[in-house]
N, C-alpha and C positions, 0 to 999 in steps of 0.2 A: 500490489503488483508483484508478481513472482519473477525471479531472474531465470534466464534460460542457460546462462553460462556462469559457473561459479569460479571466482578468481582467488578465493582464499578467505582468511579471517584476519580481522584487526581488532584487538581488544575483545576477542570473543564474538565479534559481530561478523556474520557472513556477508561477503562482498560479492556482488554478481552483476551481470549485464543482461538487459532485456534485448531481444532481437532488434527492436527499433533503434537501439543505440548505434548500430552499425550504419544505418541509413543517415542519421544526422551527423555521425563522425565523418562519413565520406563527403557530405555536403559542406561541412565546415572546412575540411581539408581543401576541397576544390575552390571554395570561396576565398580561403586564405591565400592559396596559390595565385589566384587572380589579383587579389589585393597587393601582395608583395611584388608581383611582377609589374603592376601599374605604378606603384610609388618608388620602386627601385629598378628601373629598366636596365641598369648596368649589371645586375646580378645574372649569373648564368642559370640555366634551368635546374641544375643540381642544387644550387643554393636555395632557389625558390621553393622547390618541393621538399627539401630537407627542413626548411624553416616552417613550411605549412604543416607537415606531418608532426613535427616536434611540438609546435604550438597547439595543435588540436589535441594531442595526447596530454600535454600539460594542462590544457583547459579542463579536460575531464578529471584530471587529478585534483584541480582546485575545486571542482564540483564535489568530488568525493570528500575533500577536507571540509567543505560547507556542511555536508550531511553528517560527517563524523562529529563535527562540533555539536549539532543537534543531539546526536545519539549519546555522546559522552556526558553531556549535561543531563540528559534523560536518565542515564544509568546512575549518575551521582544523586539524582532525586528519587532513587528507589524504583525506577521503571525498568522493564526488561525490553531490550532491543533485539529483535530476531535477525534482521538483515538490512542491508542497504543495497538498493538496486538503481543502477544508472540506466536511463531510458531516453527517448527522443526529446523530451522536454526538460531534461536535467537529471535529478535524482530524487529518491524518496527513501526515508528512513521508516522501517516497519516497526514502530513502537507498539507493543502488545496491549497497552492499556492507556487510558487518559491520565493526565496529570491530576494529582489529588488536591491541588490548590492553585489559586490564581498566580501566586508568585512563581511556582514551578513552571506553569504554562508560559509565563512571560519570558523567563530566562531560557527555556528550551527553544522558544520561537526566535528570540532576538539574537541569540548567539550565532546563528547561521549567517544573516546579513552582516553582522560585525566581523565575522571571519572573512567573508568575501571582500569586505571593504579594506581590512587590514592587509590581505593578500595583494589587493590592487595597489594600495599605497606602497607596499614593500617592493613590488615589481617596478613601479615608476621610480622609486627612490634608487634602486640598483641601476636602472637605466640612466638616471641622472648622474650617478657616480661614475658611469662609464663614458660620460661626456655628452649625453643627449640633453638638449634643451627643448622645452615645449614650443611647438609651432614649427619645428624642423624635423624632417624625416631622417631617420638614422641611415647611415650608409652600410652598416654591417648587420648580419642576421641576429646576433645575440640581443642588442638593444631593441631591434624591431620586434622580436618575440616578446620581450619583457614589456614593451609599451602596449602591445595589443592585449596581453594578459592583464596588464594593469587597468586599462580602460574597461575591458569587458567585465572584470570582477567588480569594479566600482559600479558599473551599470547594472550588473546582476544584483548587487546589494540594494541599489535604489529600486529596481523592479520588484524585488521580494518585499520591500517595505510598503508596497501599495496595499491599502487596507481591504483587500478582497480575499475572503476565505476560499480555498485553503492555502493561499500564499502566506508567508511568514508574517507579513503585515496584518493579514486577517486574523491570524492566531494571536498576535499582539493585541489587536482590537478586542478579541474574545477575552483575553486575560484582563484587560482594563475593565470591560463590561462585567466580567465575573467578579472583580474586586468591588465594583460599585453596587451591583445587584445582589451579590452573595448567592447567585444561582448559576451553575454551569450550564444548565439547560437553556435558560433565558439568554445567557451570553452567547451560547452557540447559535441560537436562532437569530440573534442580532447580527453576528458575524457572517452567518450563512446568507442571510437576506442581503446584507451589504455586498457579499461576494457575488451574488446573482446580478446586482446592479452593475458592479464593476465589469463582470463578464459581458453583459449586454453592451456596455460602452466599448469594450474591446472588439466585439463582433461588428458593431456599427462603424467603428473607426477602420477596421480591416476592410469592410465593404467599400467604404469611402476611398481608401487607398487603392483598391482595385480599379475603381472608376477613374482615378486621376493618373493611372498608368503604372503604379507599383504593383504589378500583378502578383508575383510570387511573394513579395513582402507583405502585401495586403492579405493574401490568403493565409499566410503564416500567422499574422496577428489575429485574424478571424478564427483560425483553428485553435489558438491558445485561448481565445475567449470562449469557444465552445467547450473546451476541456474544463476550464474553470467553472463554467455554468453547470456542466454535468456534475462536477465534484461538489459544488455548493448545494445544488438541489438534493443530491444523495445525502449529504450531511444533514440537511434540514429534515429530510424524511427519517433518517436514522435516529436523530435525537428525539423525534416524536415517538418512534417505536420503543426506544430505550426508556423513555418516560413512562410509556404504557406498561412495559415489562417490569419496571421497578416495583418491588413488593411481591412479585410472584416467585415461586420456588420451582425447582426441578419437578417436584411431585405434581405440580399443576399441569404439566405438559407431557410428562414421560408416557411412553406406551407401556401399559401394564399387561395387556392381553397379548403376550407373545406365545403362540402355540409351540409345543415341544415337538421335535422331530428327531428320529434316531440318527446317530452319526454315520451308521453304515449305509444309509440310503444313498443311492446314486443321484447325481445332480438332475438327470433326466426324470427319474421318478419323483424327485422333490418338486420339480416344475410342474409335472403333469398332475400329481396327486394333492399338492398343497398350494403352490404359488398361484396357479391359474384359478383356483377355486376359493381363494381367501382374499379379503380386503386388507389383511395384515401384511406389512412389508418387513416385519422382523420376526425371526423364529429362533427359539432356543434349541441348540443341539444338545442332546442328552446321550449319555453312555452309562449303562447299568443304573438307569433312573437318576443319575446325577447330571446337572448341567455342566457342560464342559466348554461351550462356545456359543457363538451367535452367528447367524447367517442372514443376509438380506438379499433383496432382488438385485442390488448393485453388485454383490459378490458373484452372482451367477454370470454377469456380463464379463467378468475377468477371465473366463475360461472359454475357449472355442466351442461352438455348438457340437462339433464332431467328437468332442471328448466327454460330453455330458454323460454318456452311458458308462464309461470306465471310471470317471472321477466320483469320489464319495464326498459327502458334505464335510467330513472331517478334513479333507484336503483344501477346502476353500473357506472354512469358517474362521472367525476371529476367536482365538482361545481366550476364555474369560481371565486366565491368569496373566495374559498379556494386554488386556484391555485397560484403558484408563477408567477408573471408577470414581463416582461422586456420590455423596449422600442425598437422599430425597429432599432434605430441607435446605440444600444449597441454593442461593439466589440464582435466578436464570441468567442474569448478565455475567455473573462470575463463572457459571458453567460454560457460557459461550466463549469467555476468555480462555478457559482451560482447553477447549476444543481448538481454538486458534493457536495456542502455544504448543500443543502436542501434535498438531496437524492430523487430527482425527475427525471423522464424520459422525461417529456415535460415541456415546458414553454409557457405560454400564452403571445402573443405579443400584447401589448396594446398601443395605441397612442390616446391622447385626450379623454380618457375614452371609446374608441371604440376598440373592438377586431379586430385586423388586421390579425392574423393568429396564427400558432403554430410552435414552434421551438423545434427540438429534435435531438439527436445524430444520429438517423437513416438517417436524411437528409444529415448530414455531411458524413456518411458512404457511402450513395448512390452516392454523388458527387465524393468522392475519387475513387469509383469503376469505374465510368464513365471516370474519369480523372486520370489514374494511375500515370502519370508523373507530376502531379500537384505540389507536394511538391518539387521535384527535380528542376523543371523549375523555380519555384519562388526563390529557394535558389541560383540557378545560376544567376538569374537576380539581386539578391541582391549583 
């Protein structure tokens, strides 16, 4: 999930917000205002809204701390974390590769709920130090804010420990299964299958809640279940594809037949003379018979049609000196990780200083479309 608004960096990790965050932030603020007003009718409207807004901001700050805990442990285990994005259902740490062992997976997963639990206990402890006692509503905003943050973070820790992948509890289940089976693929399938069961239970419970009168609350639970179901199913499919791709190299999928086109050619002539009459989607731009760049159909779309006549291929190409390069014998899964890390759609395949071809996700996708049973057959063979 990509962030739409960048907030800055913490420990080298980009922090951002997804647009859906604003929707849930407003809902939480309005819900808290209603809550504070009902339990503290003596508060004036300014106190109510100040407490609601501050609490909602601090809540998302605690979510950020939860994700930072995941990310910092991942970094300590040798993994690279690209970003943390807060969105409607909480937050997500974009860790670029999987943990290399069950122990790392376990600690990366469990540190998030532990952090939320400790934050919750700390907030309740500070509220108690300020004079609050359990079972009694506080009369001032500061303890009220701390109490809500305390209970919600403890609840968040408990929710995340549900053993449904991709929740933290599901990842802990995967780590345990990985340790027992000594196979990350089998462990991921176990966790993803369990995640689908948990998701179905969420959906059924949400529907039940709708029928007994909890309309919005029931729909929200069902929506969370649908989100978990989609994520678990996607993970199950991805692990099958990854198992099938394991053992394959970039050379097995790269596009070798990339026709050469002169760099001085206009985009209009390129489309009319080459792109419309060729099944190739990748072309090598040459200058003085030397390859200098690459151009694809997607690059043509980056320039308005009314400029096709004036613009040359050199103006829209990807220069080979600026492209990320990989050797033809690199494992496919490693090449895909490079693409994700560098935020690129194509990789130049170079051997001995010579351009051998182009590797992209589209080639993987076309192969899987032609061979729909590819991942299943490889998994059965394993």
